[in-house]
KOLMI-603277 format. One record per residue (C-alpha): x, y, z. Coordinates in steps of 0.25 Angstrom, whole numbers, plus 5000, padded with zeros to 4 digits. Last residue first. Layout:
XYZ...
This chain:
501049715011499749785010500249935006499350035015498350125006497650165019496550075016497249975022497749865015497949735022498649605019497849475017498949375014498549295027499749355034499249485030497949475036498549425051499549535051498449635047497549565057498649585064498749735062497349755063497149685077498549795082497949895080496449865087497249835098498049985097496650045096496049975108497250015115497250145112495950175114496150335114495350355103496350365093496950235096495450175094495350255082496650185077496050055082494650075075495250125061496349985061495349875065494549955053495649945042495649815046494449785044494249865031495649765027495049625029495149555040495549395039494549305044494649235056493849325065494049285080492949345088493449375102493449515103492149525091491349465105491649565115491249675106489849635100489749595120489849745120491449775125491349835139491449975144492550095149492950115136494450095136494249975147492949925147493449895130495049835132
């Protein structure tokens, strides 16, 4: 992914983060940050990476809604 788009391999911190599994539920700020990074990546021309970020955010928000957490981003979308 990184090598194809950026021409460089990811560093050890990025590689480690990509393989980490997170057991805790993400908070609103984390979800919003993932969405914003996805939008920024798409706007910068890195569509594949941006879409992957947006899909991750959707998956996390869906998982959170199944546990009753819901997601209410700062833009005022209603909680379901």
